[in-house]
C-alpha positions in Angstrom: 18.1 100.8 -26.9 19.7 99.5 -23.7 16.9 101.2 -21.6 14.2 99.6 -23.7 15.8 96.2 -23.4 16.2 96.6 -19.6 12.6 97.8 -19.3 11.4 94.8 -21.3 13.3 92.3 -19.2 12.0 94.0 -16.0 8.4 93.7 -17.2 8.8 90.1 -18.3 10.5 89.1 -15.0 7.8 90.8 -13.0 5.1 89.0 -14.9 6.8 85.6 -14.5 7.7 85.9 -10.8 4.2 84.9 -9.4 4.1 81.9 -11.8 7.4 80.7 -10.5 6.4 81.2 -6.9 3.3 79.1 -7.4 5.0 76.3 -9.3 7.9 75.8 -6.8 7.8 72.5 -5.0 8.4 73.8 -1.5 7.7 71.2 1.2 7.6 73.8 3.9 4.8 75.8 2.4 2.4 74.2 4.9 4.1 76.0 7.8 1.6 78.3 9.4 4.2 80.9 10.4 7.9 81.4 9.7 8.7 81.1 13.4 7.4 77.5 13.3 9.9 76.7 10.5 12.8 78.2 12.4 11.8 76.3 15.6 11.6 73.0 13.6 15.0 73.7 12.0 16.5 74.5 15.4 15.3 71.2 16.8 16.7 69.3 13.8 20.0 71.1 14.1 20.3 70.3 17.8 19.7 66.6 17.3 22.1 66.4 14.4 24.8 68.2 16.5 24.3 65.8 19.4 24.4 62.8 17.0 27.7 64.1 15.5 29.1 64.7 19.0 28.8 60.9 19.7 31.6 60.3 17.1 30.0 57.0 16.0 30.2 56.6 12.2 26.9 54.8 12.2 25.1 57.8 13.6 26.2 60.0 10.6 24.0 57.9 8.3 20.9 58.8 10.2 18.7 61.5 8.8 16.6 63.9 11.0 13.5 65.8 10.1 11.1 67.7 12.4 7.5 68.5 11.5 5.5 71.6 12.5 4.2 69.8 15.6 7.6 69.0 17.0 7.6 65.4 16.0 11.0 64.2 15.0 11.4 61.6 12.2 14.6 59.6 12.1 15.5 57.5 9.1 18.6 56.0 7.5 20.8 53.1 8.6 22.8 52.2 11.7 25.2 49.3 12.3 23.8 48.2 15.6 20.6 48.3 17.6 22.5 50.2 20.3 23.2 53.0 17.8 19.5 53.1 16.9 18.5 53.3 20.5 21.1 56.0 21.2 19.7 58.1 18.3 16.2 57.8 19.6 17.2 58.7 23.1 19.1 61.7 21.9 16.1 62.9 19.9 13.7 62.2 22.8 15.8 64.2 25.3 16.1 67.3 23.0 14.1 70.3 24.1 10.8 71.0 22.4 10.5 67.5 20.9 6.9 66.2 21.2 7.5 62.7 19.9 10.0 60.6 18.0 9.2 58.4 15.0 12.0 56.1 13.9 12.4 54.3 10.5 16.1 53.5 11.0 17.2 50.3 9.4 19.8 47.9 10.8 22.6 47.2 8.4 25.5 44.7 8.5 28.1 46.8 6.6 
């Protein structure tokens, strides 16, 4: 009885796995190769680390994303224009960054 139940579960899960894979909403499915995703993640991690090293609370509210072409997208909020400029400079000076696009908003908090 246990064997039949285990076999049935195995067959059902094997049949549903491709359906689940196609229906997942993965934003990185457009990556041409896994190495591109790792490179993009490494660029993002470097920038986030450098922002955190500045010890400015405003810079912790800045979000960083890198696309497959090495373009860095900055978004979020900062408390001064100097902090926005610093974040853009850090991103521009990071290795393998092709361009920087900023949508950081100035806040008065």
